[in-house]
RODREN-984037 format. One record per residue: residue in three letters; z, y, x of N, C-alpha, C in turn. Coordinates in pm, whole numbers, plus 32768, in hexadecimal, padded with zeros to 4 digits. Layout:
ALAZYXZYXZYX/...
//
This chain:
GLYA3525F05EC5CA3675E78EC72A3C95E40EC0E/ILEA3D45DBDEC0CA42E5D79EBB0A4AF5D57EBF9/THRA5205D78EBBDA5A15D5AEBF8A5D95CDDEBB8/LEUA5F85C76EC0AA62B5BF8EBD7A6C05BE9EBED/ALAA6FE5C49EC2EA78D5C3EEC4BA7DC5C2AEBCA/GLYA8385BCEEBCFA88E5BB4EB5DA8545B52EAF9/GLNA7D55B29EB0EA7965ACFEAAEA7AD5A3CEAD1/PHEA7DC5A20EB49A7EC5998EB76A8765981EBB0/ASNA8A25904EBA8A91658D8EBF3A8E458B7EC7F/SERA8FE590CECE0A8C158FFED64A8E5587EEDA9/ALAA9585844ED89A98057C7EDCBA934574FED98/SERA8FC5759ED1EA8CB56E1ECDDA83E56EAECA5/SERA7FE575DECADA7845770EC60A706573FECA5/PHEA7065731ED28A68C5715ED70A693568EEDB5/GLYA620564AEDBDA61A55CAEE01A65F555EEDB1/TYRA68D54F9EDF7A6CE5487EDB8A76354A5EDAA/LYSA78554E9ED40A8105514ED31A86D549EED16/ASNA83A5434ECD8A88E53C0ECB8A8935361ED2E/ARGA90B534FED67A91952F6EDDBA91E5263EDB0/ILEA934524BED30A92F51C4ECFBA89D519CECE8/ILEA87C5123ED10A7F750EAECF8A7FF508BEC81/ASNA79E5094EC28A799503FEBB0A80E505CEB53/GLYA83250DBEB47A8A05102EAF0A88250EEEA5D/ALAA80050E9EA39A7D950D0E9AFA7C2503BE994/META7DE4FE8E9F6A7DE4F55E9E7A7544F1EE9C0/VALA6E94F5EE9F1A6634F35E9C8A6274EC8EA20/ILEA65C4EB5EA99A6224E54EAF7A67C4DDAEB01/ASPA6434D64EAEAA68D4CE5EAF5A6324C7EEB36/GLNA6194C8FEBB8A5BD4C35EBFFA5F14BA5EC06/ARGA6734B94EC1AA6A94B0FEC31A6AA4AB7EBB5/ASNA6CF4AF3EB44A6EC4AA0EACEA6914AB8EA57/ALAA63F4B22EA5CA5DE4B3EE9F2A6204B3EE968/GLYA6994B76E960A6DF4B81E8E1A7374B0BE8BE/ALAA7324AA1E90CA7844A2BE8F0A8174A45E911/SERA86E49FEE8D0A8FE4A0EE8E3A92C49D1E967/VALA98C4A12E9A6A9CC49E0EA21AA5F49C7EA02/THRAA924953EA29AB1E4931EA12AB724956EA8C/ARGABDF499FEA74AC3E49BEEADEACC14976EABF/ALAACCE48FFEAFAAD4B48B4EAEFADB248F1EB4B/SERAE2C48BDEB48AE9748F2EB9AAE7348EEEC2E/SERAE934959EC75AE824964ED07ADF04961ED31/THRAD9849A0ECE3AD0C49A9ED08ACDB4A39ECFB/SERAC734A58ED47AC334ADBED3EABA44ACDED6E/GLYAB534B30ED52AAC74B2FED7DAA764B8FED29/TYRA9F94BA3ED52A9A34C03ED0EA96F4BCAEC8B/SERA9654C23EC29A92A4BFFEBA8A8AC4C53EB98/LEUA8B34CC3EB4EA8454D22EB4FA83A4D5CEBDB/ASPA7C44D8EEBFCA7B04DC3EC83A8164E2FECA4/ARGA84E4E23ED1CA8B04E7DED56A93A4E72ED17/TRPA94C4E23ECAFA9CE4E17EC6DAA0E4D90EC8B/ASNAA7E4D97ECD3AACE4D21ECEFAB354D12EC80/ILEAB484C99EC50ABAE4C7FEBEBAC0F4C19EC24/SERAC8F4C37EC1DACF44BE2EC5CAD5D4BB9EBF7/ASNAD994B46EC11AE054B14EBBCAE6B4ACBEC10/LEUAEDD4B0AEC26AF4B4ACCEC6FAFC34ABAEC13/THRAFA54A9DEB93B00D4A7EEB32B00B49E9EB14/GLYB06349BDEABCB0634932EA92B0044916EA20/GLYAFBD497CE9F1AF5F496DE983AED0495FE9B3/THRAE744964E955ADE5495CE972AD9B49BCE916/TYRAD3349FCE94CACDC4A4BE8F5AC4A4A34E91A/THRABF44A4CE8BAAB644A4CE8D4AB354ADCE8D2/ALAAACC4AF8E91EAA964B80E921A9FE4B77E925/GLNA9BE4BDCE8E8A92D4BDEE8E9A8F94C68E8C0/GLNA8794C7CE8DBA8344CF1E8A9A82E4CE6E811/SERA8554D51E7CCA85F4D4DE73BA8194DC6E6FD/THRA7E64DB5E685A7AB4E25E63BA8134E6BE5E3/ASPA8924E46E5F2A9004E8CE5B0A9174F0FE5FC/VALA8EF4F7FE5C0A8F45000E604A925506CE5A4/PROA95450DDE5D8A97D514CE581A9055182E533/THRA91B51A5E4B6A8B051D4E45FA878525AE48C/ASNA7F4525DE498A7AD52DBE4B1A7DC5322E530/ALAA80252D4E595A82F5310E614A7C55304E680/GLYA75652BFE662A6EA52B6E6C2A6EF523CE71B/PHEA74251D9E6F9A74D5161E74BA71D50E7E6FE/SERA6DD508BE747A6A95011E70AA6FE4F97E729/TYRA74C4F9DE796A7984F28E7C2A8244F50E7EF/SERA87C4EEFE7E9A9024EFCE821A9214E7EE871/LEUA98A4E83E8C0A9C54E0EE901AA3E4DE9E8AD/LYSAA394D71E870AA9C4D4CE80CAAE24CCAE831/ALAAB664CCDE831ABB84C56E84BABF74C26E7C9/THRABFE4BA3E7BAAC414B65E747ACA24AFCE77A/VALAD1F4B04E753AD864AA6E783AD754A1FE73F/THRAD6F49B5E78EAD63492DE759ADE048D9E76F/VALAE2E48FCE7D4AEB248BFE7EBAF124932E805/ALAAF7A493DE7B2AFD349B1E7B9B03C49A1E827/ASPB06A4A12E85BB0DF4A1AE8B1B13A4A83E870/THRB19E4A54E82BB1F04AAEE7D8B24F4B04E828/SERB26C4ADDE8A4B2CA4B29E8F6B2954B36E983/ILEB2674BADE9A7B2324BC7EA2CB2A74BDEEA8B/THRB2B44B88EAEEB3264B8DEB48B2FD4BB8EBD6/THRB35E4BEAEC1EB3554C10ECADB2CC4C49ECD1/THRB27C4BFCED1EB1FD4C2FED51B1844C02ED00/GLUB1984BD0EC89B1254BABEC36B0D74C29EC11/ASNB0524C1AEC08B0004C8CEBDFAF764C5EEBB7/ALAAF304CB3EB6EAEA44C9EEB4AAE614D25EB45/ALAADE34D2BEB74ADA34DAEEB7EAD0B4DA3EB7B/PHEACCB4E0FEB50AC404E2CEB6EAC444E90EBE2/PHEABF54E79EC4AABF64EDCECB6AB704EE3ECFD/GLNAB584F56ED3DAADF4F6AED8BAB024FA3EE14/PROAAD64F61EE80AAE24F9DEF06AA6B4FF9EF1F/ILEAA865070EF4FAA1D50D3EF69AA0950DEF000/GLUA98C50DCF02AA96B50E1F0B7A9985165F0F6/GLYA9C8515DF172A9FD51D2F1B5A99B5245F1C2/TYRA91B5227F1D9A8B75291F1E3A8B452E7F164/ASNA8D752ABF0F4A8CA52F0F073A9465340F04B/ILEA9AE5340F0A0AA255390F082AA4C53EAF0F7/ALAA9F853F0F15DAA1B543DF1D6AA3754CFF1B6/ASPA9EB5509F158A9FB5597F13AAA7D55B6F0F1/LEUAAC45550F0C1AB445568F07EABB1558FF0E2/ARGAB9D556EF161ABF65595F1D0AC83555BF1C0/PHEAC8E54E7F180AD1054A7F176AD48548BF202/GLYADCA54A0F210AE0B5491F292AE195513F2DD/TYRADDF5580F2A8ADE55603F2E8AE2B5668F28C/SERAE5356D7F2C5AEA0573AF27AAE51577AF209/ASNADCD5778F213AD7957B6F1ACAD3A574EF14F/ALAAD7C56DDF13CAD475673F0E6AD2D56A7F059/SERACBD567DF021AC9556AAEF9DACD45654EF30/SERACF35691EEC0AD195643EE4BAC9E55FDEE13/VALACB55591EDC8AC495548ED86AC73552CECF7/THRAC11551CECA0AC2D5502EC13ABE85483EBE7/LEUAC33542BEBA8AC0253ADEB72ABFC53B9EADA/SERAB895398EAA1AB7B5399EA10AB385318E9E4/PHEAB5A52E9E96EAB22526CE93BAB44525CE8A8/TRPAAFB5202E867AB1B51D6E7E1AB5F514EE7E9/VALABC45137E795AC1050BAE79AAC32508DE70D/LYSAC36500AE6FBAC5C4FCDE67CACBB4F59E69A/SERAD2D4F57E658AD914EEFE673ADD64EC6E5F1/THRADEC4E44E5E4AE3A4E12E573AECA4E41E57F/VALAEFE4E40E5FAAF884E69E614AF8D4EFFE626/THRAFEA4F41E5E4AFFD4FD0E5F2B06C4FEEE656/GLYB07E506EE677B0EA5096E6D0B0B850CBE754/THRB10F50C6E7B8B0F45100E83BB0A8509FE894/PHEB03850CBE8C8AFEC507FE92BAFDD50D4E9AA/SERAFA75097EA12AF9F50DAEA94AF1550CBEAD1/CYSAEEE5132EB1BAE7E5129EB77AEB15158EBFF/CYSAE695139EC69AE9E5154ECEFAE2D5165ED52/LEUAE4051BDEDB1ADEA51C8EE27AE375196EEA0/THRADF65148EEF6AE34511DEF73ADCE5127EFE5/ASNAE015124F05FADA8511CF0D2AD85508AF0EF/SERAD3E5071F15BAD044FECF173AD6B4F7EF183/ASPADDE4F9CF1C0AE444F34F1D3AEB84F42F170/ASNAEA64F93F109AF0B4FA7F0A1AF8F4FDEF0D5/SERAF8B5020F149B006505AF181B02150E5F148/ARGAFBD511FF106AFCE519DF0BEAF9E5188F030/ALAAFEF51B2EFD0AFCE519AEF43AFFE520DEEEC/ASNAFB35227EE82AFD9528EEE22AFC35256ED95/PROB02D5224ED55B01F51F6ECCAB02F526AEC69/GLNAFE25266EBFEAFEC52C7EB92AFE6527BEB0D/SERB01D52B6EAA8B0255272EA27AFBF52A8E9C4/PHEAF9B5255E965AF525280E8EEAF88522FE879/THRAF795264E802AFB55228E78CAF4B51F5E72C/ILEAF595177E702AF085141E696AF52515EE614/ASNAF1851B2E5C2AF5B51DFE548AF445183E4D1/SERAECB514CE4C6AEA750FCE451AE6B5077E47E/SERAE97500BE441AE674F87E463ADD24F77E441/ASNAD894F38E49DACFC4F14E487ACA74F8DE45E/THRACC24FFDE49EAC7A5079E481AC4D50B9E504/TRPABD050DEE50DABA05120E587ABDF51ABE594/GLUAC1751C7E60BAC545248E629AC255276E6B3/GLNAC0E52F6E6C2ABE5532CE743AC5D5363E78E/LYSAC645343E810ACD5536CE863ACA453BBE8DC/THRACF5541AE908ACD8546AE97EAD575477E9D1/ILEAD4F5455EA51ADC2545BEAABAD9854A1EB2C/THRADE35504EB56ADC8554AEBD4AE2E551EEC3D/PHEADFB5501ECB5AE4D54D8ED26AE475546ED91/ALAAEB9556FEDC3AEBA55C8EE37AE82557CEEAE/GLYAE3D55C4EF07AE0C5584EF80AE7E555BEFDA/ASPAE6C54ECF021AED554BCF07CAEC554FDF104/THRAF2F553DF135AF2B557FF1B8AF605526F227/SERAF8054A7F205AFB65449F268AF6253C9F269/GLYAF855371F2C3AF4852EDF2C5AEC152E9F30A/THRAE8A5270F311AE095258F350ADA35234F2E5/TRPAD375281F2E0ACCF5270F27BAC49525DF2C1/LEUAC0E51E9F2B4AB9151CBF2F9AB1E521CF2C1/THRAACA5250F319AA53529BF2F0A9D7525DF32E/THRA9D951D8F33BA969518CF371A9345130F302/ASNA8F650C0F328A8C25064F2C3A92B5000F295/GLYA9A85014F2BBAA164FC3F286AA4A4FFEF204/ILEAABB4FCBF1D6AAF64FFBF159AB385082F172/GLYAB0750E8F12EAB44516BF139ABB3517FF0D4/LEUABA05146F05DABFB5162EFEFABF150F3EF87/PHEAC6250C3EF56AC675069EEE3AC8950B9EE66/VALAC485098EDF6AC6C50CDED73AC955057ED1B/TYRAD135056ECEFAD494FEAEC9DAD66501AEC0F/VALAD494FC5EBAEAD7B4FD6EB26ADC64F55EB04/TRPAE494F62EAE7AE9F4EEDEADCAEA84EBAEA4B/LEUAE8F4E38EA3BAEA94DF6E9BBAF3D4DCFE9B3/ALAAF774DB4EA27B0044D8FEA30B0304DA1EAC1/ALAB0B04DBFEAD6B0E64DCCEB5DB17C4DB5EB59/GLYB1AD4D5DEBB0B23A4D38EBB2B2934DA6EBE4/PROB3164D9AEBCEB3764E03EBF0B37C4E25EC84/THRB35A4DC6ECDBB3584DE3ED6AB2FA4E56ED8A/TYRB28E4E62ED3FB2274EC5ED5AB2384F45ED08/GLNB29B4F4AECB2B2AB4FBDEC59B3065029EC94/GLYB2E850A5EC73B3395114ECA2B3065196EC69/SERB3175202ECB5B2F15288EC87B26352ABECB0/THRB22F5314EC72B1AA5344EC95B1AB5387ED1E/GLYB1365396ED58B12853DFEDD6B1135385EE4D/TRPB0E953C1EEBCB0C95375EF35B1475337EF71/ASNB13952BAEF99B1AA5273EFD6B176520FF03B/GLYB1CF51E5F092B1B1517BF0F2B20A5104F0DC/SERB23450EFF060B29A508AF03FB26A501EEFDF/SERB1E75006EFDBB1AD4F9EEF85B1CA4FB6EEF2/ILEB1CC5034EECAB1D95057EE3CB14C5076EE09/TYRB119501BEDB6B08F5025ED88B083503FECF2/ALAB0F15036ECA9B0EF5046EC17B1695095EBEC/ILEB16350C7EB73B1CE511AEB3DB23950C4EAFA/THRB2B650ECEB09B32450A7EAC6B308509FEA2F/GLYB3155026E9FAB2FA5012E96BB26C4FE8E94E/GLNB21F4FC6E9B6B1954F97E9A4B1904F2AE939/ALAB1374F3AE8D9B1264ED8E86DB0E54E59E8A1/ASNB0EC4DF0E852B0B84D6DE877B0474D45E819/ALAAFCC4D5AE846AF584D35E7F4AF434C9EE7F0/METAF8D4C52E843AF7F4BC0E848AFE14B79E7EA/SERB0244BC2E795B0974B8CE74CB0754B28E6DF/THRAFFE4B30E6A5AFDD4ADDE631AF4C4AAFE638/ILEAF344A32E614AEAC49FEE60DAE5A4A53E5AC/GLYADE34A76E5D6AD8B4AC9E584AD924B5DE5A1/ASNADF44B87E5F1ADF94C14E618AD784C3DE65D/VALAD4E4CB8E645ACD54CEFE682ACF94D68E6D6/PHEACB64D75E748ACC04DEEE79AAC344E0BE7CE/ALAABFE4E82E7B0AB754EA2E7D5AB6D4F31E808/ILEAB0F4F49E866AAF94FD0E89AAA644FE9E8A9/THRAA3F5068E8A5A9B75094E8C4A9BA5129E8E3/GLYA949515DE90FA94051EBE92EA9A05216E99A/VALA9B251C3EA01AA1351E0EA6AA9D55241EAD0/GLNAA1A52AEEAE7A9E85313EB45AA5A5345EB9C/LEUAA425347EC20AA9E5385EC80AA5253F5ECC3/GLUAA855470ECB6AA3E54E3ECECAA9C5541ED36/LYSAA62558DED8EAAAE55ECEDDDAADB5660ED85/GLYAB56568CED98AB8956FDED4DABEE56D4ECE4/SERAC265737ECA2AC925721EC42AC645728EBB1/THRABDF5728EB9CABA95730EB15AB4956BDEAFB/ALAAB58567AEA89AAF95612EA62AA7F5653EA25/THRAA0A5630EA56A98D5663EA1FA94555F2E9D6/SERA8D25611E99CA88755ADE950A85F5539E9AA/PHEA84D54C4E96DA82F544CE9BAA7A9545AEA02/ASPA7A4542AEA7EA72D5433EAD1A6CF53C0EAB0/TYRA67853D5EA4DA617536EEA27A5A5536DEA8C/ARGA5A15305EADDA53552F7EB3EA4CA529AEB05/PROA44C52A9EB30A3E4524DEB02A40951BCEB21/TYRA3E15160EACAA40450D3EADBA3D850A0EB64/GLYA35E50C3EB8DA32C5094EC0FA37E50C9EC82/THRA3AF5143EC76A404517EECDEA4895135ECE4/GLUA4C5511AEC70A54550D3EC6CA5365046ECA4/LEUA4C75004EC84A4AE4F7EECB8A4A34F80ED50/ALAA45C4FE1ED86A44E4FEAEE17A4D45003EE5B/LEUA5295055EE1EA5AE506BEE55A5FE4FE9EE58/CYSA5F14F99EDF0A6354F17EDECA5FC4EB7EE54/GLNA5784EBEEE6AA5384E5FEEC6A55D4E77EF57/ARGA5964EE8EF78A5CC4EFAF000A6394E93F01B/TYRA6794E61EFB3A6EA4E05EFC0A6C84D77EF92/PHEA66A4D6BEF35A6414CE6EF06A5B44CF0EECE/GLUA5604C91EEF9A4D54C8FEECCA4AB4BFFEEB7/LYSA44C4BEAEE5FA4194B63EE46A3834B69EE2F/SERA3414AF6EE44A2B24AEDEE2AA2964ADAED96/TYRA2F44A9FED4FA2E24A7FECC2A2D54AFDEC6C/ASNA2964AEFEBF7A2974B5BEB95A3284B80EB74/ILEA33E4BFDEB48A3C44C2CEB26A4084BCFEAC1/GLYA3BC4B9DEA61A3F64B48E9F9A3FE4AB5EA1D/THRA3E64A92EA9BA3EB4A05EAC6A45949F4EB2D/VALA4B34998EB14A524497FEB6EA4F54932EBE9/ALAA5294955EC5DA508490FECD9A527487BECCD/GLYA4CD4829ED02A4DC4798ECF8A493475CEC82/THRA45B47B1EC2CA40A4782EBBCA3864748EBEF/SERA35546DFEBB1A2D446A6EBD5A26546FEEB9D/THRA2204744EBF5A1B3479CEBC9A15747BBEC3E/ASNA0D747CCEC1EA07547F5EC82A05E488CEC81/THRA09048D1EC1BA0794961EC0FA0B649ABEC85/ASNA06649FEECC6A08D4A4DED3BA0A849FAEDB8/LYSA07B497FEDBAA093492AEE30A0514964EEAC/GLYA08E4948EF1EA04B495FEF9C9FF248E9EFBC/SER9F8948FFF0089F2F4890F0279EF8489FF0B4/TYR9EDF482CF0F29EA74829F1799E4A47B1F181/VAL9DD047C4F1B29D6D475AF1BD9D49474AF250/THR9D4C46CEF2809D2D46B5F30C9C9646B6F322/ALA9C6D46F4F38E9BDF46F9F3B19BBC4695F41D/THR9C254665F4629C114601F4CC9C7F4599F4C4/GLY9C6A4528F5019CD444C3F5079D3744E7F575/ASN9DB844CAF55D9E1E44E8F5C09E9D449CF59B/THR9EFE449AF5F79F7B4452F5DD9FE844ACF5A5/PHE9FD5452EF5A8A0374588F56C9FF14606F53C/TRPA037464AF4DD9FFF46C4F4A3A06E472BF496/ARGA04D47A7F4B0A0AE4812F4ACA06B488EF471/TRPA0A948C8F40CA0724942F3D2A0E3499FF3A8/THRA0C34A16F37DA1264A7FF360A12D4A9CF2CB/GLNA1A94AA4F298A1C04AD5F211A1F34B64F21A/ASNA1A54BC2F1E8A1CE4C4EF1E7A2194C70F167/TYRA2744CD1F16FA2BC4D02F0FAA27C4D82F0C6/LYSA28E4D9BF047A2574E15F00BA2AA4E90F032/VALA32E4E7CF045A38A4EE9F065A3DB4EC2F0E0/SERA3EA4F1EF13EA43C4F02F1B4A4CC4EE9F189/LYSA50A4E86F1C6A5934E61F1A2A5F94EB3F1F1/ARGA6724EB5F1BAA6DF4EFEF1F9A6FC4EC9F286/GLUA6ED4E48F29AA6FE4E07F31BA6A74D8BF31B/ASNA6A74D3EF388A65B4CC3F38CA6834C6AF315/ALAA6224C46F2C5A63E4C06F244A65A4B71F253/THRA6AB4B3DF1F7A6BC4AADF1E6A64D4A7DF189/PHEA5F84A28F1BDA57F49FEF178A58F4970F145/THRA567495AF0C9A56548D3F090A4D948B8F05C/ILEA49F4849F089A4184825F060A41F47B3EFFA/TYRA3C247B4EF9BA3BB474EEF34A32C471BEF29/SERA31F4699EF14A29E4664EEE9A280469BEE5E/THRA2024698EE36A1E046C3EDAFA2154661ED46/THRA24E45F0ED71A2964597ED14A32545C4ECFE/GLYA3544622ED52A3DE4651ED4CA4384616EDB6/ALAA40545BCEE0AA456457CEE71A47245DDEEE3/SERA4F245F6EEFEA5194652EF67A4FE4617EFF0/GLYA4D4466DF04FA4BC4642F0D8A43645FDF0EC/ASNA3DE4608F08AA35E45C1F08FA2EA461EF06D/VALA27245F4F098A1F6462AF063A1AE45B9F019/ARGA14C45DEEFCAA0FD457BEF81A07F455FEFD1/LEUA06B44E1EFF79FF944B9F0499F894485EFEF/ASN9F1644CBEFF49E9F44A2EFAB9EBA448AEF16/ASN9F2144CEEEE19F4A44BFEE549F60442DEE31/ALA9F9243E0EE939FA54351EE7DA0304321EEA3/SERA06F4363EF05A0F34338EF34A13B43AEEF72/ASPA1C143A4EF79A212440BEFB8A22643E9F04B/LEUA223444DF0A0A230443BF130A29A449AF164/ALAA3004462F1A7A36C44B4F1DEA337450EF24D/VALA36D4589F251A34245EAF2B5A3BC462AF2F4/THRA3A64672F35FA40D46C5F39CA3DD4755F39E/THRA43A47B1F3ABA418483FF3B7A4594876F435/GLUA42048E0F46AA4544918F4E6A42E49ABF4F0/ASPA47349F0F54BA4584A7DF568A46A4AD5F4EC/ALAA4D64ABDF4A2A4F14B0CF42AA5074B9EF44F/GLYA4CA4BF7F404A4D84C86F41CA4EB4CD4F39C/GLUA4E24D56F3A7A4F04DADF332A4704DB2F2DE/ASNA3FF4D92F31CA37E4DA0F2D8A3324D1EF2C5/ALAA3564CB6F30EA3094C3AF308A3564BC8F347/ILEA3224B4EF333A3594AD7F372A2E74A77F38E/ALAA2F74A24F3F4A29249C1F415A2B4493BF3D4/ILEA24E48F8F39EA25C4874F361A2164810F3BC/TYRA25B47A2F3D7A22C4740F439A22146B7F3F7/VALA1AB467AF401A19245F5F3C8A1654598F437/SERA1A94528F447A18244C3F4A8A13A4452F45F/ARGA0B5444AF474A06543E6F42D9FDE43D6F474/ASN9FB0435EF4769F294344F4A79EC64369F439/ALA9EA743E9F4339E53441CF3C79DC04405F3E5/THR9D7343FDF37C9CE343F5F3899CA54472F34B/VAL9C29448AF36E9BE444FFF33B9BE644FEF2A2/GLY9C11456EF2689C154579F1D69C9B455AF199/ASP9CFB4527F1E99D834518F1B39DB745A2F189/PHE9E0745A5F11E9E3E4625F0F39ED04615F0CB/PHE9F194684F0D79FA84688F0BA9FC246F7F055/TRPA01646DCEFF1A041473FEF8FA0D8474DEF95/TRPA10B47C4EF78A19B47D7EF7CA1C54851EF2A/GLNA2474858EF0BA28B48CBEED0A30148ECEF2B/TRPA346495DEF0FA3B34982EF6AA40F49EBEF2D/THRA48649F5EF6BA4E04A64EF55A50F4A97EFDD/ALAA5314B18EFE2A5664B54F05CA5DC4BADF037/SERA64F4B95F074A6C84BDFF052A7024C25F0CC/ALAA7264CA4F0B9A76C4CF2F11FA7DD4D3EF0DB/GLUA8234CFAF081A88C4D3AF032A9004D68F089/LEUA9434DCEF059A9BC4DFFF09AAA304DA1F07C/
//
């Protein structure tokens, strides 16, 4: 027989070893590559599964970019460019790229128990500002945190980083469909949040001396190839098929539009349609999702003209509708109208169950 012992990293070689979704930055359902502005005190999703936040006095734009490390196997990065500088990061100011990971996907790490597993974070990063930067793992309410440092050695140069975190034997770590684990990469973090490496319950999320990527207009900060895996060794990036990665993203956000079409765009492509066979005063039908959502989804309907909260009636006018019975797999659409035989309704939609 063939002996395979010693040929694999047993913690990371089988199944979906990368707990990060869209770590290669290939899926951008919301913005289709368009830039998103993060002004002071704002946050929200940009590329799928990636939240970008800015609690500084500056502003940055972020978008899917083809600026990637040479010959590393990646086509896209998540890239921020500073448009309004904050030269001095004070107290609790901060800016970050971060991803919340669902509890079901980290249960085997056994965080909160005496046998908690170590995990390793690896990624490629490019920054105009050099020096000490921080990444951090936290639990759902940020009451447990482990900041670790990495160094940007050369300005505007892609560098690969690897950081191993000891498993946390304390705290509460959700293993349900809530947030099990946050992964942060800090562009900036104020002194209130800075301290030493290692697990703490004292709101220390970054390393003392954290650099300020927001310091000058035109500064760039970009990442790609982000992988979080079980064990103390970084292995090769988990390249999943595009369709598989898209489906993983759609558990949290899905749309009827083509991938390259932003929600709210006027288009008939992929529209839903319903044709009345009899006259009636109201109509009710079901919109099914392609992928089951993490929880009952927040549904937004659009007319094919792009008007939110509407369907397109007979391709002639927009008609306001209501929705009801939202679930993980479908939602009901309700139209109140004295319809006649042959009336038809067109619509587009998004469904969100983000963490």
